[in-house]
ZAVOSE-164464 format. One line per field, with one value per residue (C-alpha): residue number from 1; residue in three letters; x, y, z. Coordinates in Angstrom, 3 decimals, m for minus. Layout:
# ZAVOSE-164464
dovex: (NUM	...)
bavex: (Ala	...)
u: (X	...)
v: (Y	...)
w: (Z	...)
***
This chain:
# ZAVOSE-164464
dovex: (1	2	3	4	5	6	7	8	9	10	11	12	13	14	15	16	17	18	19	20	21	22	23	24	25	26	27	28	29	30	31	32	33	34	35	36	37	38	39	40	41	42	43	44	45	46	47	48	49	50	51	52	53	54	55	56	57	58	59	60	61	62	63	64	65	66	67	68	69	70	71	72	73	74	75	76	77	78	79	80	81	82	83	84	85	86	87	88	89	90	91	92	93	94	95	96	97	98	99	100	101	102	103	104	105	106	107	108	109	110	111	112	113	114	115	116	117	118	119	120	121	122	123	124	125	126	127	128	129	130	131)
bavex: (Met	Ser	Arg	Ala	Glu	Leu	Phe	Ile	Pro	Leu	Phe	Ile	Leu	Thr	Ala	Leu	Phe	Ile	Gly	Cys	Gly	Gly	Ser	Gly	Lys	Gly	Ser	Asp	Leu	Lys	Lys	Gly	Asp	Ile	Val	Ile	Ile	Glu	Glu	Asp	Leu	Arg	Glu	Thr	Ala	Glu	Thr	Gln	Trp	Ala	Asn	Ser	Tyr	Thr	Asp	Gly	Phe	Thr	Thr	Val	Leu	Pro	Lys	Gly	Thr	Lys	Met	Lys	Val	Ile	Tyr	Thr	Pro	Ala	Pro	Ala	Ala	Gln	Val	Phe	Glu	Cys	Ile	Pro	Ile	Glu	Ile	Asn	Gly	Lys	Thr	Asp	Pro	Glu	Ala	Val	Glu	Glu	Glu	Val	Val	Pro	Glu	His	Ile	Arg	Met	Lys	Glu	Gly	Tyr	Glu	Ser	Tyr	Val	Phe	Ala	Leu	Lys	Lys	Ala	Tyr	Leu	Gly	Thr	Lys	Val	Lys	Lys	Val	Gln)
u: (m128.132	m125.827	m126.504	m123.737	m125.300	m128.637	m127.050	m125.313	m128.463	m130.377	m127.599	m127.611	m131.401	m131.283	m128.542	m130.531	m133.702	m132.347	m129.249	m125.634	m125.255	m124.187	m121.881	m122.527	m124.484	m126.290	m124.579	m123.419	m127.000	m127.934	m130.835	m131.290	m129.641	m131.410	m131.893	m133.404	m135.566	m133.862	m136.871	m140.580	m141.025	m144.250	m143.922	m146.055	m146.153	m147.110	m149.533	m149.629	m152.827	m153.699	m154.879	m151.589	m153.204	m151.071	m152.172	m150.717	m151.227	m149.350	m148.378	m145.906	m142.976	m142.046	m138.507	m136.907	m138.691	m136.414	m136.711	m135.332	m134.029	m135.830	m133.855	m130.292	m130.719	m128.928	m125.984	m127.766	m131.122	m132.494	m134.536	m134.323	m137.260	m137.855	m140.464	m140.747	m139.650	m139.986	m142.279	m143.327	m141.618	m143.569	m141.652	m144.347	m144.872	m148.667	m148.520	m146.063	m148.371	m151.325	m149.317	m148.546	m151.260	m154.732	m157.360	m159.577	m156.684	m155.510	m158.993	m159.912	m160.131	m157.030	m154.595	m151.225	m148.397	m146.824	m143.403	m141.819	m139.361	m137.197	m134.864	m131.181	m130.590	m132.070	m129.123	m126.886	m129.497	m133.074	m132.176	m129.143	m127.831	m127.403	m126.252)
v: (m41.688	m39.109	m37.434	m39.453	m42.706	m41.646	m40.468	m43.735	m45.938	m43.163	m42.900	m46.667	m46.755	m43.837	m45.488	m48.721	m46.892	m44.636	m46.565	m45.546	m44.812	m48.377	m48.808	m45.273	m46.578	m43.662	m41.088	m39.427	m38.792	m35.157	m33.032	m33.279	m36.686	m39.157	m42.813	m45.551	m48.399	m51.708	m53.970	m53.435	m51.961	m51.826	m48.619	m46.221	m42.515	m39.755	m37.134	m33.507	m31.524	m27.801	m28.106	m29.643	m33.075	m35.979	m39.351	m42.006	m44.647	m47.724	m48.334	m50.255	m48.303	m50.276	m51.215	m48.346	m45.577	m42.563	m40.773	m37.379	m36.913	m33.878	m33.367	m34.220	m36.993	m36.828	m39.268	m41.412	m41.368	m44.755	m43.345	m40.683	m38.719	m38.639	m38.242	m39.995	m37.917	m40.644	m43.645	m45.987	m43.649	m40.595	m37.506	m34.816	m34.125	m34.300	m37.583	m39.026	m38.021	m39.643	m42.886	m42.904	m41.111	m42.696	m40.459	m40.434	m38.822	m36.421	m35.056	m34.625	m31.017	m29.912	m32.422	m30.757	m33.251	m36.586	m38.006	m41.442	m42.306	m45.109	m47.119	m46.289	m50.040	m50.358	m48.448	m50.713	m53.469	m52.383	m48.756	m47.379	m43.829	m42.596	m39.051)
w: (69.145	67.535	64.210	62.571	63.809	62.300	59.026	58.114	58.054	56.268	53.641	53.103	52.708	50.277	48.204	48.057	47.053	44.282	43.358	43.427	39.762	39.035	36.093	34.898	31.899	30.370	32.542	29.309	28.159	27.884	26.769	22.991	22.553	20.283	21.148	19.008	20.273	19.397	20.128	20.740	24.227	26.204	28.236	30.226	29.419	31.799	30.531	31.635	31.793	32.005	35.605	36.886	36.833	35.650	34.359	32.151	29.490	28.329	24.716	22.603	21.210	18.092	17.134	15.214	17.099	17.624	20.955	22.004	25.554	26.973	30.208	31.133	33.712	37.054	37.235	39.861	38.039	37.061	34.137	31.453	30.109	26.382	23.661	20.304	17.322	14.682	14.794	11.981	9.482	10.664	11.773	11.903	15.643	15.347	13.420	15.959	18.809	17.017	16.772	20.493	22.476	22.362	20.766	23.871	25.764	23.023	22.461	26.115	27.292	29.182	27.644	27.008	26.529	27.363	28.239	28.633	31.405	30.011	32.227	31.869	32.174	28.647	27.151	25.122	24.949	24.249	23.474	21.626	21.705	18.123	18.743)
***
């Protein structure tokens, strides 16, 4: 089997796995953009720890929560990473973190930060870009 014959099935499998970019929804998102949650969302956050360990927790992001995009997503990415900057009327970063991250995680030695990876498919329905 030639290299070209091997490449085509591999390309097709890769496109099916990561997606082809679809309709381009969210492809205009960039680092620093703000999105607002349009309905309560139950999502999982990833936590980062001092020893390179990662873990996670699930929480509800209430309607009206403002999230800041922390990295410009690749055009073919299915998600975008963000953190809440306003939740339940609170804008102080520590207060926002207290609203989202359970105390038993925040207070554990080595905890550093957290991030949500929201689906780009939510844009225009469950999540709206405001900036």
